N, C-alpha and C positions, 0 to 999 in steps of 0.2 A: 799729589804725588801723579807722575807720568803712567799713562796706562801701558800694560806689557802686551795687551792684545793687539794683534795684527789687523789692519785694516782691510776691507775688501779689496782695495787696488793692491795693496801689499801681498796679499794671498794670491790674487791672479798673476802678478809679477812672478811669484814664486813657482806657481804651477808649470809654467813653461820649461823650469830648470828640472822638475821632477818627472820627467817624460823619459821613459826607456826609449832609445833610438832604434831598438830591434822590433818590439812588439808595439811601439807607439802608443803605449799607454802608461798609466802611472806606475812608478815603481812598486814591485812586490819584493820584500826582502831583498833590498838593494846591496850590491856589492860594487867595490871601487878597485879598478886595475892598478898596478904599479905606474901606469902611463897617466894616471889621474881621472880616467873616464868611469862614468857609473851606467851600470845595467841591471835589470831583473837578475836574480840569481839562477833561476831556471833557465832564463835566456841566454845567460853567459855560459852555463853548464853545457848547453847544446852546441854554442858556437865553437867552445874548444875541442869537441869532439870533431866537429866539421872542419875548422879551421886550423887544426894544429896548434892551439893555444895561442893564436894571434888576437889583438884587439881589434874588434870590428870598426873601428873608427880610424886609428893611426897605424894599423897593422903591425903594431909593436908587438914582440914576442914576450909571453908571459912566463915567467919562470915558475911561478906557483899558482896555484888554484885561489883565486880571490875569495876572500870570505865576506859575510854579510856586514855591512857599514851600518854599526849600532845607532850612530847619531843620526845619519841620514833617515833610518827606519822611524826613528822616534819622531823626528820632525813631520814626516808623512802622517804619522799617526795622530800627532797633535793637529795637524792641519783638518784631518778627516773628522776629528771630535768637534772642533770649531765649526765646520760646514754642518755637521749634524744638528748642531746646537743652534744653528743660525735660522730666524724666522723668515719663513719663505711665503706666507700668505695663504698656505694651504688650508682646506677647510677642516675646523677643529683646532688650529693653532692659534695662539694668543701671543701677542708681542709684549716684550719687557717694556714697561713705561718709562724706564731709567736709561736703558741703552740710547746711544746717539743714533741720529738719523741715518748716518752714513753705515752703521752696522748693528742691526738690532736682533738680539737673541730672542729665542722662544722663552715665554714665561713658564716657571716650574710651578707657581702658586700665586693666588690673588689675594690680598688683603681687605676684608671688608669694612676695616676701620680707615685704612689709609685710602681705600678705593683705588688702588694700584695694583698693578700685576708685575712680578719680579722674576728675572731670571736666577739661576743658581747663585751666581755671584753676587747680586744685589740683594739676594735673599738674606745673606749672612747676618746682616744688622739686626733682623728680627729674631735671632737665635742668641746674638750677643749683647745686645742692648736691653736693659731690664725694662725700660718703659715700653718697649715694643714686644716683649714676650707674652703679654696678654691679649694681643690682637688675634682676632678670627682669620686664620690662613684656611684657604679651601682650594680645590682644583682650579685652576685657571678658568675665569671668567670672561666671555668675549665684550659684553657691554656692562661695564660696571656703572654706566651712568643712570640705569635702572635700579641701583641699589643706593643712589644718592638723591637727596632733595634738590632738585634742579633751581628750586625757588631760593633757598638759603645756603646751598652749596654745602650741606652738612650731610653725615651719614644718616640712613634710616635706621636709628637705632630703637624706636617706639612703635607700638602698634595701637591704633586707635580702634578699639571695638564699637564704638558708635558710628565712625566713618568706615570701618572694616578695610582699613588699608594701613600701610606702614607710613611713618611720620619721622621727622626730625624733632629736636627738643623745641625749636623755635617755632615749630608748627601748631603746638598746643594753644588754643584759644579760649579754651572752656574749662573753667575749673571744675566743672561737673563730670567733664568727660573721663570716662573710663581709660586709661592708657597704662599698659603694661610694656615689659621689654620684649623686643622681638623674640629673644631666647624663651620667654616665659610662654609667648603666645604660640611660639614653635612647637613647644613641649605639649601644650593643650590641644593645637591642632594636629599633631602626631598623635597624641593619644586617641583624638576622633576619629583619625585616619584608620588607626588600627583597628577601632570599633567598626568602621565602615568596612574595611576589608574582610574582618571576620564576618560581618553580616552578608557581605557578597560572597564570601566562600560558602557560608551555610547555604544560600540562594542556589549556588552552583551545585553544592552536593544534594541538594533536593532536587534539582533539575536532573542531575546524573542519576539519582534514585528513580525519577520519573521515566527517564530514558529507559533504565533497566526494567522498570515495570511496563513500559510499552512495548519493549521486545519481548518481555516474557509474555504478555497478552497477546502479541502479535503471532508469537510462536503456539500458543495455545489455540488461538482462533485458527491459524492454519493447520494446526493438527487436526482441529474439529472439521474445518471444510474439506481436508484430505480424506478424513473418516466417513463424512457424508459422501463425498466424490465417489468413493469406493462402493459405498451402500446403493447410491444411485445407478452407478454404472453397473452394479451386480444385478439390480432389478431389471434395467432394460437389457441386458445380456441374456438373462433368463427368458424376458419377453420376446427377444430375438429368436432364441431357441425355440420358443414355443410356436412362434410364427412360422419359422422353416420347418418345423416338423409338421404342423397344420397344412403348410404348403406342399410339402413331399406327399402327404396322406391326400390332398385334393388333387394333385396331378397323377398319383399313381394309376387310378383307373383310366386316365386318358392314355398314359404311357402303354398299359396292358392293352387296351382297346386299339391302340395305334399298331402295335405289334400283331394282334389278331387280325386285324384288317389287311395289314400288309401282307400277311401269311396267306390268308384267303385269296387276295388279289394276284399273288404270285402264283398260287395252285392254278387258279382259273386261267391265267396268261399261259402257263405252261401246257395246259390241255388245249387251249386253243390254238397255240403256236403248232403243237404236234398235229392237230387236224389240218391246219393250213398247210402243213408240209406234206401230209397225205394227199390232200386235195390237189396241191401243185404236182404231186407225181402222178395223179390220174389224168390230170391234163396233158401232162407230157406224153403218158402212154397213148391217150387218144389222139393226139397230133400224130404220133408215129403210125397208128392203123389209118387214120384219115388218108394218108397218102399211098396206100396200097392199092396197086392196080389189079392184084388178082382177087376177083370177087369171092372166091371160094375161101381164100384164107381171111379175107376181111370179115366174112360170115362167120368163120369159125373163131374169131378173137372178139367180136362184138358181144355175144351174151355174156362173157366173163365181167363186163363191166356193170352188169346190173346187181351184182352181189356185194358192191361198195356199201359199207355201214356208215351213214352220215347222221351224226347226232343232232337233234333239235335244241338248239340253244335258245330259243324264245322262251322257254320256261324256266331257264337258269338265271337267278337273281343273284346280285352282289350287295351283301347285307352291310349297309355303310351307318346304321343307325347307333345313336349314342346312349344306347338303354342299359345305364348302370347306376341307377339311384342318384339321389340328390347330396348335396354337401352339407345338409343342414345339421347333421351329427356333429361333423368335423367342426364347422363354424361355431356351434354352440359351445362345445368343449373348449374351443380356442378363446372365446371370450371369457368363459368362466375361469380359465387359468390365468389369463392375462389378467383378469380383475383380481385373482388372489394375489399375484405377484405386485401389482400396482398399489395394492393395500398396503405393502411394506414401507411404501412413502409416506405414509401417514404418520408413523413414529418419527419420521424425520422432520416433517412439518409442526408435529407437536413440541418439539425440542426448539423450533425457531420462534414460535407465535407469543410465549410467554413475556418475551421482551417488549410486546405491544400491550401489556396488562393495563387497563384502566380500572380505577377504582369506582365501580358503578354502585349507586345508590337509588333505592326506589323513590318515585315521586308522588307523595300521599295526595296530591292535588288531582291525579289522573286516577287514582284507583276507585274500583267499583266498590259501591256501598258494603257489599258483602265481605270485602276482602279486610284482613287484619294485617298490620304491618308491626315488625319489630321495633324498637326505639332506635335501634342503629340504622334503620334502612335497610337492612341485609337479607329480611326474610319476608315472605307473604305467604297467607294461605286463606283457604274459604272459612268464613266465620259461621256459615249455616244460616244467617239471617241479615237482613238488611239493617244497617245503621243510619242515624240521623246525619246527614252531610249536607254541605252547601251543593247545590246542583250547578255547577261551573260548566262553562262550554269545553273545558279540558278533560272532564271526566267522563269515563265509559259508563254508560247507562244501562246496557242490557247484557253485554259480555263481561265476566268477571276477570277483567284484564286491568293492567297497570303498566306504565311507562317507567323508565329510567330517568334520572334527574341529568344523566350525562348527555350534551349536545353533541353530535358527531357531525363534523363538516368537512374533515380532510384527514388524511392519513390512514394509519391502520390501528385497530382496537382490538382487544382480546378480554373475554371474561368467562368464568366457568360458573355452572349452577348446579348444586346437588339436587338430584331428582329421585333418589333411591326411595323405596316404598310407596311410591306414587303409582297410580294407576292411570292417570292423565295429566298433561301439561301441554302449554304452548311456549315456545321460545324463538325468539328472532329479533328483528327490528321494524321500526314502523317510521313512515316519514311525517314529519312534524306537523303537516296540514292534511292528514289521513283523517277520514270520517270516524268519528268515535261513538256516536249516538245510533241507537236502533239495532238492528240485525245486520251485522257486518259481513261482508265478503272478504275473507282474509287472503289477498293474492297480490302479486307486484303490481298489477294493473290499478289498484285501489291503494297502493303505498304500504303494503304489509309483505315482509319476506319472512316466512314462519314455518317451522316445522311442528309438528303435533303428534302426541302420543295419546292413545285413546283405547278405551275397552281393555285395558290392562296388557294387551299384546301387540296392538296394532300401532303402526307409526305410517306418517305420510308427510309429504312436502305438499304445502299449501300453494301449487301452482293452479293455472286455470287450463285444463281441470287438475285437480289434485294427483298427484304421485304416490303410488303405494311404495313404502319402503320396507326392507327388510333387515331386522337386526339380528345376528346370530347370539349376541349377548345383550342383555337388557342393560342400558345404560344406568350407571350410579352417578355419574357426573358428566354434564354436557358442557362442552366448549364452544363458544360462538366467536368467529373471527370475522372483522370487516375490514375490507381495503376500499376506502371511499372512492380513490382515484381509479382503481381497477373495476369498481362496480361488483364487487365480490362478497358474498356472505356465506361462509361455511360453518358447518356443524360437526363436531367430532364427539364420539364415544370416549372420554378421556380414559375411563377406567380400563377399557378393553384396546385403547390405542388405536382405534379404527374410524375411518370417515362415515359420516350419516349421510350428509347430502350438501351440495353446494348451489346456490344461485348464481349465474354469471352473467355479464353484461346489463346489471342492474341500472336501471335509470333512476338515481336519488334525487337529484335536481333540486335539492333542499336540505336542510338540516335532518338527521334522523336520529332516533332515541331507541335505546334497548327495550324490548317488548316482553312481558310475562304473563302468563295465565296459569294459577294453579289448578284449575278446574274445580267444579264443586264437589264436596265430599258426599258419599253415600253411605250413610250409617256411619261406620267407622273406617271405612275406606277411604283412601285418598286424603287423610285428615292431616299428613304431613305437610309441612311448608315447603316451598321453593327456596334454596338457600344460596344466596350469592356467596361464593367461597372465596378465600383469599389466595392469591397466586403471587408466588414470590417472583418479581420481575428480574430479568437480567440487568447487569450493571450497563448502563449506557454510555458513561464517558467518565473522565477524570478530573479532579480539581486541579487548574493549572495555575492558582494564584500564587 
């Protein structure tokens, strides 16, 4: 049967007859005049109003307003639809494999069994022919060769799980090969895909939760930093106020003395200037008398000058001394008040350092033979008598001391020791190569950074020479903080939230270890052990697995 569709050349030849001679564009709602010419309805209506109802081409008068030419309008509509369905090669378009080369339409579906793409006209067979109704139709596919076995020219209907690829029936060469239909494998893979999607979605949700946790942690951290910011700023604002007040007190005597000196100088200058004026007047009078030619009048005027009263200024002194005492009271009070304010920073430090907590345990190989250790290595006390132990090079033989097992070589470390009810103790750190035999000199020069409590009430930092320390409240728990890179060892009264002492610019130059000495017990005094207490460290990070 001959095709009813127009060819591209036929359509092109028709196009030139479908142009309005007024707007020079394709007809829109075309009308035909009584003289047989056609125009767009809108163009013709405009022409009638302007040209008194004459035809724009032949000037024939129109007795009536022309109506829309329905046949011509439908022809234009059909041609537009045919052009819209025509394959242009634009991205995403697939050509119908059945259409002729002279005019191809766009494919509406692709058949995975026939391995061909069809336009709407050629697709009708798949809905009317029974043997074709079971074919798999999908959205138009550009390269159907990828869905066919190029070796055997057959559709890829099967899936080889051994080869992990799609095959045709003739590709099977192994009776043991597990082969399923592509539909079955599609169902299987799709189920796995859904599981994978679920797992990925769960990971996404987990990471979203972690993002929320990070944001929450960030907010808490920022709030804590802001609180610390204002606390620190408050301390230094108070310190500045104290310094400004002390400055004003130190300068006030100078201001007062300057005002007094200026007043004294002003009074003396005024008196001197008054006498200068008086003397200058006397000189003027003398000059007047000296020119008198009348010797009687000269002699009568001369004696009156002997009565001039001139003050002796050689004995007058101008006091410029700065004798108004020292500033010692002001500076002493200043330092005391500043120290009180700065001590408030200790509570801020004690909030920071627990994150650097290390689990310190005592090293029995370094313990003096009088010392008794708990089984968990957390307590040490004086046993009152020497035990039989190996005399190793690591052991203290004269001082009742012991080191921790923890080797500190970098970073920051913190631990706390309970010292309540004790009348004496040593706490600090010692360098690994520090001397441990004989009478020791515990100071930084010998590799020891230690504070000591002795005679129940006294405290000292064992520098060279030792520095006496004052503690308002007797420590019940002492915190020791070490910053290896900064060369810092600080001691804190944890219970009182106060600072005891800090060694700065320490030259460790080697590994260092926690150092302890519970001191000897005297009768029943000082019998309690030093106890390394548990400090709950802050969270350092999050599990991102």
